[in-house]
SEVO-541404 format. One line per field, with one value per residue (C-alpha): residue number from 1; y, z, x. Coordinates in pm, whole numbers, plus 50000, padded with zeros to 5 digits. Each point is the difference from the previous one (the first is absolute). Example, Ala and Ser with C-alpha at 12.3 -4.5 7.8 and 13.67 -1.06 7.14 Angstrom:
2
seke = [1_2]
north = [49550_50344]
up = [50780_49934]
east = [51230_50137]
//
This chain:
86
seke = [1_2_3_4_5_6_7_8_9_10_11_12_13_14_15_16_17_18_19_20_21_22_23_24_25_26_27_28_29_30_31_32_33_34_35_36_37_38_39_40_41_42_43_44_45_46_47_48_49_50_51_52_53_54_55_56_57_58_59_60_61_62_63_64_65_66_67_68_69_70_71_72_73_74_75_76_77_78_79_80_81_82_83_84_85_86]
north = [29164_50055_50083_50451_50001_50383_50001_49982_49615_49780_49870_49667_49982_50237_49718_49702_50162_50049_49658_49779_50280_49948_49575_50022_50182_49792_49661_50169_50092_49729_50103_49780_50029_50042_50254_50182_50037_50062_50293_50077_49972_50219_50328_49949_49772_49838_49678_49702_49757_49799_50248_50137_49694_49937_50417_49917_49648_50272_49866_50228_50394_50253_50354_50187_50174_49650_49880_50345_49877_49599_50244_50187_49677_49837_50344_49970_49647_49944_50336_49878_49605_50187_50215_49641_49884_50265]
up = [12402_50243_49802_50088_50179_50038_50320_49756_49933_50269_50339_50004_50382_49947_49716_50284_50248_49864_49788_50428_50137_49753_49937_50380_50005_49718_50236_50325_49802_49875_49654_49733_49676_49710_50171_50106_49695_49830_50154_50053_49543_50028_50181_49744_50091_49670_50110_49915_50334_50005_50040_50226_50189_49979_50133_50274_50066_49988_49637_49790_49965_49868_49996_50256_49898_49896_50420_50094_49840_50122_50400_49902_49852_50309_50203_49805_50020_50394_50062_49791_50151_50289_50019_49912_50340_50137]
east = [67188_49674_49692_49901_49664_49834_50333_50177_50286_49842_50296_49985_49969_49693_49788_50187_49829_49648_49957_50128_49683_49747_50064_49989_49669_49868_50147_49743_49726_49640_50064_49962_50275_49739_49831_50246_50097_49717_49923_50381_50011_49583_50187_50257_50249_50235_50166_49811_49887_50331_50207_49747_50111_50342_50036_49785_50243_50265_50158_49958_50040_49775_50027_49885_49657_49879_50074_49839_49690_50036_50004_49664_49825_50061_49914_49641_49910_50093_49769_49754_50012_50037_49624_49828_50108_49886]
//
């Protein structure tokens, strides 16, 4: 059974695409997992650090809302890091 989100049941292909994109994006950054998890948790994320690690290694599916929070955390942290280097 697929989880129901704001847009109705999540489609498996879309979930896979989101997971792969987020995982690839994480691999392309210098963000430490622990710092990403702390930031993500601080903005309302509710999966633990081990689950986040599994998700980012494409070994765990999580709800789309949590994927959005992970993506937001990565974006915000990347912007802060880029702002520090200027």
